[in-house]
C-alpha positions as CSV (number, residue, x, y, z in Angstrom):
1,M,9.7,9.6,-4.7
2,T,10.5,6.2,-6.2
3,I,11.2,3.0,-4.4
4,G,13.4,1.1,-6.8
5,S,13.2,-2.5,-8.0
6,G,15.0,-4.7,-5.5
7,V,14.5,-2.3,-2.6
8,T,12.3,-3.3,0.4
9,V,10.7,-0.7,2.7
10,Q,9.5,-2.5,5.8
11,G,7.8,-1.8,9.1
12,S,5.1,0.7,10.3
13,G,5.0,4.4,10.0
14,A,4.0,6.6,7.0
15,L,4.8,7.4,3.4
16,G,3.3,10.8,2.7
17,N,3.5,14.1,0.8
18,N,6.8,15.4,2.2
19,Y,7.7,16.8,-1.2
20,G,4.7,18.9,-2.2
21,N,1.8,17.4,-4.1
22,G,3.9,14.8,-5.8
23,G,3.6,11.2,-5.0
24,W,5.2,7.8,-4.5
25,V,5.9,5.1,-7.1
26,N,6.7,1.6,-5.7
27,N,8.7,-0.6,-8.0
28,G,10.1,-2.6,-5.2
29,T,8.5,-4.1,-2.0
30,I,6.5,-2.4,0.7
31,L,6.1,-4.7,3.7
32,N,4.4,-4.1,7.0
33,N,5.8,-6.9,9.2
34,T,5.0,-5.1,12.6
35,A,2.0,-5.0,14.8
36,G,1.6,-1.3,14.0
37,T,0.0,0.6,11.1
38,L,1.8,1.6,7.9
39,T,-0.1,4.6,6.4
40,I,0.4,5.4,2.7
41,N,-1.1,8.8,2.1
42,P,0.5,10.9,-0.7
43,T,-1.7,12.6,-3.2
44,N,-0.7,10.1,-5.8
45,F,0.6,6.5,-5.2
46,T,1.4,3.9,-7.8
47,N,2.3,0.4,-6.9
48,N,4.1,-1.4,-9.7
49,G,5.9,-3.7,-7.3
50,A,4.7,-5.7,-4.3
51,M,2.9,-4.7,-1.2
52,S,2.4,-7.1,1.7
53,V,1.0,-7.0,5.1
54,T,2.1,-9.9,7.3
55,A,1.3,-8.2,10.6
56,G,-0.7,-5.1,11.6
57,I,-2.4,-2.8,9.1
58,I,-1.6,-1.1,5.8
59,N,-3.9,1.9,5.4
60,A,-3.6,3.4,1.9
61,S,-5.5,6.7,2.3
62,G,-4.0,9.0,-0.3
63,T,-6.2,10.6,-3.0
64,N,-5.2,8.5,-6.0
65,F,-4.0,4.9,-5.9
66,V,-3.1,3.0,-9.1
67,Q,-2.3,-0.6,-8.3
68,S,-0.6,-2.5,-11.2
69,G,1.6,-4.8,-9.0
70,S,0.5,-7.1,-6.3
71,I,-1.0,-6.7,-2.8
72,E,-0.9,-9.7,-0.4
73,V,-2.8,-9.6,2.8
74,A,-2.1,-12.3,5.4
75,A,-4.5,-13.9,7.8
76,G,-5.2,-11.7,10.8
77,T,-4.1,-8.5,9.1
78,T,-5.9,-5.6,7.4
79,F,-5.5,-3.6,4.2
80,T,-7.8,-0.5,3.9
81,R,-8.4,1.8,1.0
82,T,-11.1,4.4,1.0
83,T,-11.0,6.5,-2.2
84,G,-9.5,6.6,-5.7
85,F,-8.5,2.9,-6.1
86,T,-7.7,1.6,-9.6
87,N,-6.7,-2.1,-9.6
88,N,-5.0,-3.5,-12.7
89,G,-2.9,-5.9,-10.7
90,T,-3.3,-8.8,-8.2
91,L,-5.0,-8.5,-4.8
92,S,-4.8,-11.7,-2.7
93,A,-5.9,-12.2,0.8
94,R,-6.2,-14.8,3.5
95,V,-8.0,-12.5,5.9
96,R,-11.3,-11.9,7.5
97,S,-11.9,-8.6,5.7
98,I,-10.6,-6.3,3.0
99,W,-12.3,-2.9,2.8
100,A,-12.0,-0.9,-0.4
101,R,-14.6,1.6,-1.6
102,P,-14.7,1.9,-5.4
103,R,-14.6,5.3,-7.1
């Protein structure tokens, strides 16, 4: 599944493996602007666009995460990543904590 350039997906909920073992490619914007959690957990996830958490939590918990775009984490919010994180892009934060475990 591909989120196209110029498309914004916003709010809390989940982006998962609803289409088998494929994955998601973000070429647009993923924004959690709610107090809830946005869980991103497909087997493969590639961010070529922008991800931003301005409220609540983004929990990127899928197996493989390739980050070539940008991730911005606002003050008082959380971005978590636990496995398979490759960062070739920009990760910026104005927060108390970012938790990412390297491979």
